[in-house]
C-alpha positions as CSV (number, residue, x, y, z in Angstrom):
1,M,-1.9,10.9,3.5
2,A,-3.4,7.6,4.2
3,A,-4.7,7.3,7.7
4,M,-2.3,5.5,10.5
5,F,-3.1,2.9,13.0
6,D,-1.2,0.6,15.6
7,V,-1.3,-3.5,15.4
8,G,-3.9,-4.4,17.6
9,D,-6.2,-1.5,17.1
10,T,-10.0,-2.5,15.4
11,V,-10.8,-0.1,13.0
12,R,-14.8,0.2,11.7
13,A,-14.9,0.3,7.8
14,W,-17.9,1.9,6.3
15,G,-19.2,1.4,2.7
16,V,-21.9,3.8,1.5
17,F,-24.1,3.6,-1.5
18,K,-26.2,5.9,-3.2
19,A,-28.3,6.1,-6.3
20,A,-28.4,9.0,-8.6
21,T,-31.8,10.5,-10.0
22,F,-31.5,12.5,-13.2
23,T,-33.8,15.1,-14.4
24,V,-33.8,17.8,-16.8
25,T,-36.0,21.0,-16.2
26,A,-36.1,24.1,-19.2
27,G,-33.2,22.0,-21.0
28,V,-31.0,22.2,-17.6
29,P,-30.0,18.4,-16.8
30,A,-29.2,17.8,-13.0
31,A,-28.6,15.2,-10.8
32,T,-29.9,14.4,-7.2
33,Y,-28.4,11.3,-4.6
34,A,-29.8,9.6,-2.2
35,L,-28.6,6.7,0.0
36,A,-29.7,3.5,-1.6
37,D,-29.6,-0.2,-0.8
38,P,-27.2,-2.1,-3.5
39,T,-28.7,-5.5,-4.3
40,T,-25.4,-7.1,-3.1
41,V,-22.7,-5.7,-0.9
42,T,-19.1,-7.0,-0.8
43,L,-16.3,-5.8,1.1
44,L,-12.8,-7.3,0.1
45,V,-10.2,-7.1,2.7
46,Q,-6.3,-7.5,1.6
47,E,-3.8,-7.7,4.4
48,P,-0.1,-6.4,4.2
49,D,1.0,-10.3,3.3
50,G,-1.4,-10.1,0.5
51,T,-4.1,-12.3,1.9
52,Q,-7.5,-11.4,0.6
53,T,-10.6,-12.2,2.3
54,S,-14.3,-11.4,1.0
55,H,-17.1,-10.6,3.2
56,T,-21.0,-9.8,2.1
57,H,-23.8,-8.4,3.7
58,G,-26.5,-11.0,4.7
59,G,-24.6,-13.8,6.5
60,G,-21.0,-13.0,5.2
61,G,-19.8,-10.3,7.9
62,V,-20.9,-7.0,6.7
63,S,-23.6,-5.1,8.7
64,K,-26.3,-2.8,7.5
65,H,-26.3,0.0,9.7
66,S,-29.1,1.7,8.0
67,T,-30.2,2.4,4.3
68,G,-27.3,2.3,2.1
69,A,-24.9,2.3,5.2
70,F,-22.8,-0.9,5.9
71,Y,-19.6,-1.5,7.7
72,R,-17.3,-4.2,9.1
73,D,-14.7,-4.1,12.0
74,I,-11.5,-5.4,10.8
75,A,-8.8,-6.2,13.6
76,L,-5.4,-4.9,12.5
77,T,-3.1,-7.9,13.4
78,A,-0.2,-6.8,11.1
79,A,2.0,-4.1,10.2
80,G,1.8,-2.8,6.5
81,T,-0.7,-1.4,4.1
82,W,-4.2,-2.7,4.1
83,R,-6.4,-2.2,1.3
84,L,-10.5,-2.2,1.2
85,R,-12.4,-2.2,-1.4
86,W,-16.2,-2.1,-1.1
87,A,-18.7,-2.9,-3.9
88,G,-22.0,-2.8,-4.5
89,T,-24.2,-4.3,-7.3
90,G,-28.0,-3.4,-8.7
91,A,-29.5,0.2,-8.4
92,A,-27.0,1.3,-6.4
93,A,-24.1,0.3,-8.2
94,A,-20.7,1.5,-7.0
95,A,-17.1,0.6,-5.9
96,E,-14.8,2.5,-3.6
97,E,-11.0,1.7,-2.7
98,T,-9.2,3.1,0.3
99,L,-5.9,1.8,2.1
100,F,-4.3,2.8,5.3
101,L,-1.2,2.0,7.2
102,V,-0.4,0.1,10.4
103,R,2.6,0.5,12.5
104,E,4.6,-2.2,14.2
105,Q,4.2,-2.9,17.5
106,A,6.8,-0.5,19.7
107,T,8.8,-2.9,21.8
108,A,9.4,-2.8,25.2
């Protein structure tokens, strides 16, 4: 089930990136994962009306919390389904998409 928020809320969206190290010991393959910074980090935000806005790390609205962990605060101004896509390139190349629902404001 998708997360539910209300119009007027602000959510903190997190993008977390890990790089894999692969080894073979006694013929058995294994992988370990550690937080790592991608070369570029992009967050695409799609609002319920279809408007898309791209944010990047390094001056484009995405902040770095620590190695491999990035975030952006998003003000929820419209009801409906919001979609987010984090993407990283380079050594920690990965992408992840998520969605959440925003409820209409109750009328008084």
